C-alpha positions as CSV (number, residue, x, y, z in Angstrom):
1,M,-61.9,204.4,-122.9
2,I,-60.6,203.4,-119.5
3,R,-58.8,200.1,-119.2
4,E,-58.8,197.9,-116.2
5,I,-55.5,196.6,-114.8
6,C,-54.9,194.1,-112.1
7,P,-53.2,195.0,-108.8
8,K,-49.9,193.3,-109.7
9,T,-49.7,195.2,-112.9
10,M,-50.6,198.4,-111.1
11,A,-47.9,198.0,-108.6
12,A,-45.2,197.2,-111.2
13,W,-46.2,200.2,-113.4
14,I,-46.2,202.5,-110.4
15,R,-42.7,201.4,-109.4
16,S,-41.5,201.8,-113.0
17,G,-43.1,205.3,-113.3
18,A,-45.3,204.1,-116.2
19,I,-48.5,205.4,-114.6
20,T,-49.4,208.2,-112.2
21,L,-52.3,208.1,-109.8
22,T,-54.9,210.7,-110.7
23,D,-57.9,209.9,-108.5
24,T,-59.2,207.6,-105.8
25,G,-62.7,206.2,-105.5
26,T,-64.4,204.0,-103.0
27,E,-63.6,200.9,-104.9
28,N,-61.1,201.9,-107.6
29,L,-57.8,203.8,-108.1
30,Y,-57.5,205.8,-111.3
31,F,-54.3,206.4,-113.3
32,I,-53.0,208.0,-116.4
33,D,-49.9,207.2,-118.5
34,E,-47.6,209.4,-120.5
35,F,-49.8,209.1,-123.6
36,D,-53.0,210.2,-121.6
37,R,-54.4,206.7,-121.6
38,E,-56.6,206.1,-118.5
39,F,-56.5,203.0,-116.4
40,Y,-58.3,201.8,-113.2
41,C,-57.6,199.1,-110.7
42,K,-60.3,197.5,-108.5
43,C,-58.7,198.0,-105.0
44,Y,-61.3,197.4,-102.4
45,P,-60.3,198.9,-99.0
């Protein structure tokens, strides 16, 4: 199950190293954490 995160959370987690970018879409960025949990963030260009 992919969980949605908000842009502020995404930025904080990237800075801390909690998540890693895995893919980019036209509307979303996709991430994974150290436990293989998947996340996405709606980041419209």
